[in-house]
N, C-alpha and C positions, 0 to 999 in steps of 0.2 A: 679429465680437467672439467669436462661440462657438467658432470653429475655434481660434483662439490659446489660448482658455482650456482647451480640452480638450487640446492639445498639453502645457500646463504640467502639468494635472491628471494627464494618462497618465504623465508622468514621477514624479509623486509616488506615484501608485499602484503603480509597480514596487517601491518600498521598503517599502510596507506590508505588515505581517504581520497578516492578519485571523484571527480565530476562525472554528471550523467553523461557528457559527451564522450568520456572516456572509458566508461564502465563497459561497453560492449567489446570493443577492441581489447582491453586489458583482459577482460574474462575470457575471451577467446584464446589469448596468449596464454593465460595462466592454465586452461584446460589443455591446450597442445602440450605445453611443458610437462605438465604433469603425466600425461600419457606416454611422453617420451621418456621420462624419468622412470617411470615403472617398468617400461619395456627394456631400457638399458639395464636397471638393477636386477632383471631377472635374468638379462642374458649374461651379466656378469657372473651371478651366482652360479649360472648353468657351466660358463667356461672354467669355474674354479672348481666344479665338481670333479672328484676323482673316483667316484664310484664306477667300478667296471663290472659289477655283479650283473647288471640288468643293462639291457640294450636301449639305447636313446632312440626317440623317435624325433625326426626333424620335422618341426612345426612350420607349415606353409605360412608363407608371408601374409596372406590374406588372413588366416586365422590368428597370427600373431597381433595383429591390430585390431581384430573384431572383438567387440565388447560382449559382455555375458548375454545370451539370447538375443544377440542384435544381428541384423543383416540376414536373416533368414535361419539362424540357428535356433535350436529349442532344447527344451528339457529332455532328456532321454525318456523313453516310453515306460521303461521299468524303474520303479523308486529305488532300486539298490544301486542304480546308476547315477542317481542325483547328488550324490555325496562322494567327495574325493576319498579314494582309499588311502591316501598318503597324509593329507593334512586334515581330514574331515570337514573341511569346508563345504557348505551346500550349494556351490556355485558351479555345477558341472553342465555342460551342453554339448550337444552333439551339433557338428556344422551342416549346412543345408546339403552339402554334397553327399550325405550320408542317403538321401533320398533315393539317389541312383543305385546305390550299393543294395538298399533294401529290395527295390524293384527287380534288380537283377538276380538277388537271390531268390525271390519268388519264381522267377522264370526257370532257373537252374533246379530248383526244387521240384517243380512241376515237371519238367522234361526227365529228371532222375527217377520220379516215382512212376511216370509212364514207362520208361524203359523197364524197370523191374517188374511191372506189373505184366508187360509182354513177355519178359524172360519167364516169369512163373506159369504164363499161358503155354508157352513153348515147351517147357519142361513137363507140362501135364497134358502135351500132345494134343491142346485146343487148337494151336496153330502151328503151320507146317514150316515157317521161316523163322529164323533168330531174328530179333530186332537189331538194328545197327545204331551206333551213337552218332554224335554231332559230325565226325569225322568220316563217317560212312563205313567204319570198322564193325565187325559182329561183336555184339555184345554177349559175352558167353558165361560171365559171372558178374554177381552183384558187387560193385565197388562203392567204397564211401565218397560222399561228396563233400567237397569243402567248398564252404561258402565265402563271400567277400568279408572283410573284417570291418567292423565300424570302430573308429577311434573316437573316444569322448576327451574333451579337455576340461581341465580344471581352470575356471578364470578367477580364481582368487586374487591374483595379482593385478587383476583390473578393477576389483572392488574397493577402491580407495576414495575416502571423502575428498571432494572437489571443493575447491576454493572459488571457483568460477560459477556463473549463472548456469543453472542447469545442471545435468551429469547426476552422478550417484552421491547420494548423501547418506553418510554412515549413521546408524541409529545407535552407535555406542560411543561416539566422540565426534567432535567438529575440527580437531587439529591433527589427525592421523596418528595418534598415540596409541591406540587400542590394538589389541592382538589381530583382529581382522585386517586392519590397515596396514599391519606390519607383515602381513602374510604376502610372501612373493612367490607362493608355489603356482606352477603351471604344469602340473602332473599329466600326462596322457596315458590312457590305459585302452587296451582292446578287449574284446571278448571273442572267442573261438568257438565257432559252432561247427560239428561234423554230422553228416547224416549217415547212418549206418544201421545196419540190421532191420530195414524196412520202417524206421521211425527216425524222428529228428531228436537229438539228445544234445543236451548242454553239455559240451565235452570239458571246456576248460576256461576259467576266468582268469586272465592275469594281468598284472599291472607291469608297465615298462616306464623307466624312470626318465623323467625329463630333467629334473634339478634336485638337488639336496638344498633343503631349507638351512 
């Protein structure tokens, strides 16, 4: 019920001429309702999705409300991650939580490379003792290293023209009628990396479905 009510109210507010005293409060309310409306519509589409071919990623609450490249989020380092593979919108970001994942991956990779170097030295007779892994077990053969996955989020559903003061202003329209403003995509995708055969290989890039547009 709240969604249709806001649709009607938003149309009415477009025609209202408020005084300067009420502009701030009204603008704050409009922005809040627009954001709530965007989230509700995306959630409704998500619930209505019947696509079982791809696993869904649950979006954390903090990411659900985070705007594009806001609150510490940033554009992905690699350009091919900047565009959503589902809707092709250029509004993909990686959350600030990925910093810890990247740092953890560096530590894991360094430890893995050291283990394999020591194993090679042992097999060549250069050292007398087998290396041991983090659990204290003998490291007898090279194993692949699975690194932590980074999840990228499409924030197209946040990029809607706002009628309030400040916020995102669409370059294609001012009434939310363009294709971008109608885009409800909140697709999430990860990229898996595996270390094997003494080198770091890009094993697989795959997308996981959040919603059907």
